[in-house]
N, C-alpha and C positions, 0 to 999 in steps of 0.2 A: 774015196779018192775026195780030197777037199772040194768044196763049191767056189767057184772064181766070181768075184766082183771086178769089175772095172770102174771107177772112179773116173770122168773126163771134167777137166776142169782148167780154163784157161789158163792159170799160175797159181803158183802158193803165195804170190806178194802178200804182204799185210792186211787184212781184211778179216770182216767175221767170215765171207763165204771159205774162204779157205781154214781157217779155225773148225768149223764146223765139219767142211770135209775130212781131216786130219781125227775130228775127235768120231765120226762116223768111220772111218778105217781102225782106230784104234776098238770100237765096240767088235767089229766083225771079224777083225783079227783073234780077241778074245773069243772069239765062237768058233777058232777056228778053221776060217777060211782063207783062202788065196785072195790078197787084196794088192791091185795094181793099180796107183795113182798115175793117171794119164796125164800129162801139161799141154793143151792142145796150142795154145799161144807163146810159148815160152822158149828159153832157153837155157843150158846152165850157167851160165853166167848171169843169170837174173837173180836179184835178189828172192830170197823168200824166208818160208821158216826153216828154223834149225832142227826143231823136233822132231821130226819125220821118223813115225813109227819106226823101228831097225827092221822088223819083220812085214814091212809093207814093200813092194818093189816102186820104185819111181822110173816113170818112163816121160823123154821128152818125144815129141812130133816134131821130127827135122822141119826146120824152118824155111821158108823159102821165097826170094825177094822176086812175087808176082802181082797183079793188079787181082783186085777182089773175087770178081770171079775165076780166075785161074786158079789162085790160092785156096779156094772155096774146093775146087774141083781136086786139087793135088792133094787136100789132107784128107778128102771125103775117101779116097782112091786109097791112102795108107793106111786109115784106119778101118777098111775094107778087107786090104789083106791081114790088119792086125787081128781082128774080130774072127776071121775067117780061120786062123790059126789057132788063137784063143778058143775059140768055144767058150765065151763064158755063160754063166747062169744066168747075168744079171749085168748091165751097164748102167749106172747113174749120171746125169750128167747135168752138171752145176753151173750156172751163168749162160747166158742167152748165145754169147761166139763158139762155146763148147758144143752147147745144145744143140746146133745148126750143125757142123760137119760129123757129130757122134752120131745125129741120126741116118745124115746122108752115108755116112759108111757103114750104120747096121743093117740099114734095107739093103743096099748094095751087097751086102754079106749073107745076104739070105734070112737076118733075123735072126740070129743064132741067140738065145736064151731072152730075159724079157727086158724092155728098155723103159725106164723110169729118168722123169725130168725133177728135178727140185728148183721149184718157184720159191725166189728170196723177197718180193719189192712187188707193189701192187703195179701189175703191166700196164693199165692204164694211164700210169706216172710216169712211166721209166722208156715207156716204147717208141724213142724217138730214133729209127732206124729208116734205110732206104727202102723203097717198096719191096724189092727183091730179096731185101733180108728178112721183113715182114713175113711174105709168103712162104719162105724155107721155114722161118719159128711157125708158121700156123702149121704147116707139113709136118714136123716133127713131134707138136703136141698134139696133130689126129692119129699118128700112127704110136703114138706111144701105152707102154702098157697100163701105166698110172702118173699119175702128177702128186709129187708131195709139196702142199704148202705149207709154209709156215706161221700162218696164221689165217683167221678166218677173212680179213681185209683180203690178203691178198688171194684166195680163193674166190672171193665174191668178185674181183676184179676178173681174174682170169675167166671165171665162169660168163661174165657179162661179154665177153668175147666170142664165146660160142664155139671154141676151138674144137671141143670135146665133149662129153657127156659127162655132167656133173657127178655121177656115180665112179669114174677116173678121176677124181680129184680129190685127194685125201688130207684132212689139217692133221698135222704133229707138228708138235713143240720143237723146235732147235735143241739140240743135244749137247748145250754150251759148255758144261763142267765135266771135262776128262781131267786125267791125272797130270797134265802138262799146266794146266791155269793153277792147281794147288798147288805144284812144286815151285811155279814161278812168283805165286803170292809169297809164300816162303820163304824167298830171298830179301837178301837186305837189301831196303833202297838206297841207291848209290845218287839220287838227285838230290840238287839241297834241300834239306830238312825246310819244315816250316817251320813258322815264326810261333815260338812256345806263348802258348795261350791265346794265339789268333784262331779262330777257325778257319779250316782249307776247305774252299769249293773244288770239285774236280768234274769236268767235263770231257769227256773222248767222242771223238770222232773223225773225220774228214773236213779240214777246214773246206765246207762246200755250201752252195745256197740250202741245202734242204736241211742240214743240220743246225740251220738259224742260229748262229752264234754272237749273230751282231746282236738280237732280242736278247738274249743272255748277261751281253756287256751292259748293254743298256740297264738291264735288270740289275745287275750287280752294282751299279752305281747307285743306286735309288737303296739297296741292301744296305751300302757301306754308310747312309745317311742315318743308319739305327744302329748296327753292328759294324764293328771294324772286323774286317776279313780279309782274305785272300784267294785269288782265282786263278786255276790252272788248266786250262784248254789244251790236252793232248791230241796231236793230229798233225798232219798237213795237207794242205791242197790248194788251190787257184784261188781261194778268197783270205789267204794270208792278208795282202797287202790292205785289203778294206777292212779286214779286223782291226790291224795297226792302226790305220787311221780314225777309228771309233775307239780306240785305245786311247790314245794321244786327243783326240777332242774331247774327252770326259775326263783328261788330266787322271789316268790310271795304269800311269807306266809303272807305278813302285807297285801296284797291287793285283795287275793283271801276267800271267806269263804264258808264252806260246811257246814250249819247249821242242816244239816239232815230234815226229812220231818216235814212240819208244816200243822197242822192243817188248821189255816187259814192263808196260804202266800200271798191275798189281801190285808192285812192289810200293809205289806211291799211293796208290790208290787206299790202300788198307789203313793208311797212315791220316786219311782226310777224314773228315766230320759230314760231309753231305756229297753225293750226286746227283749232278743236274744233267739231265735232256732236256734240251731245247728245240728237236728236230720238228720239221712241218710235216713230216710222214718217214715211216719207219719200215723196214721188212719186218722184221720181229724185234729187236731192242736187244742185245745178248748183254751189253753191258752193263744192261739193268739188273740182268740177273746175274752177273759177275760183282755187281757192287753190293746186292743183297746176301751174296753169298760169304760175302766178308765181313757182313752187318754193317754195312755203310746205308745211312737213312737215304731216300733217293726222292727228288721233284721230278718230273717228267708230264711234257703237254702229251695232252691226251687226243693226240695225232691217230692219222691211220696207220693201219701194221697191229704190231703187239704190246706196247706200253702198256695200254688200259687191261688187257687179258693178264699179263703178269703181273702187275700192281694189284688185279684185282677189284679193278676201279676205283682205287681208292685206299683200300684194304692195309697193304702193305706197303704204302709211299702217297708222295700227295701228286694231284692231277691238277694241270693247270692248264687253261686254254691256249691252243697255239698260236704265237705273235703277239701275246698281250704281256707289255713291261711290265706294268702295273700287278697285275696277278700273279706273274711269274716270282715279282720281287716278293710280294706277299707270302707266295707259299713257300721261299724258300724261309723268310725271317723264321715265318711260324715253326717250320721242322728245325732249325738252329735250335729255337728255343724251348721245343719239344721234341725230341728225337725219339723214333721207335724204339722199340727192345730189341737188341742185336741178334738174339735167338732165336724170334720169332721171325726175323729175317729171314735167317741161316737154312730155316727149316722149310720157306718156302722155295727158296733157291734149287732145293734139291730137288724139287719137283723137274728140273730142266737138266738132270744128272744125263750122262753118256747109258749110263747101267740101266736108266729108266726108260729115256726115251729110245735106247738103241733096240728095245726088244720090239715098239711099236714098229719100227723101220723093218725087223726082221720078219715080223708078219706080214707084213704089207709087200715084202718084195721078194720073200722064199716060202710063202707059205705053197703047200701039196707040193715040196721038191724035195 
């Protein structure tokens, strides 16, 4: 009989967490397991990924218009019945909203199989919740079989909370590179082509303060004083108006583009000359791996999370201080003038393939089964 894995995640909207959940699904399907993706806070009308593996089962937890407490009880009770009927070998919860209700339902169902939590960001930076939510999260982590953290910084932040023994926290790289990534990268770019002979810089991420694109735009202004180039920032978010103000203030409207979110940014990324990450902190930094996989040189801030690890402290890309406009500009200029060797970057990226990292997930979640 096939082993059963249920992955609980709020939704499959565009984002790193959803990508990784689908990559984990891809690996375990290849291992001949029955994988269910259970969306705890989404409905069939919500936007999401189109490339869900056909062999995976996708289930939407029914949504109800209730206040927080009653909604949590309703979802936990629904999950209790679902887990009791399914009797999974393992449950993997991704993101806090899904973690709370999945843990409650699992415990109410008398804990069928093992329960794992995937932690994707330093919890000391992201835990801005109501007291009841924090209490429920603490209870979930305390009862989990294990927590899989995607970087040492993420694990250290969780250990500082003392919600569970450190022996139950495992640091495992993100399985970033699956078949979906390479299929998308191979597609023809339909976004307006870059200007011939002019270096193209790309950054990808939500237009939110943690990504610190304001610093990138200011640094880009300094770069253009030395090298004529263009910048495309792919993503959408609440910070768009602020970034547009910076672009206008620095008279960069002809050189900086904000196209919004793209379902396939990789066909454009592969045509760029440099990828830049300007974040204040990251959980891991999937897009750095994706740039390396395409042989694109990288400049990244030495922020909390995975960038320094992925780039091996600067061996595979330029590292600069967080929120330092001049140092970021200098790093970009240096990388444009002396780009890294593409094949070397591609080899490093394969350390984060689904095939490589999936084996570690398998060992942690299904050992002795």
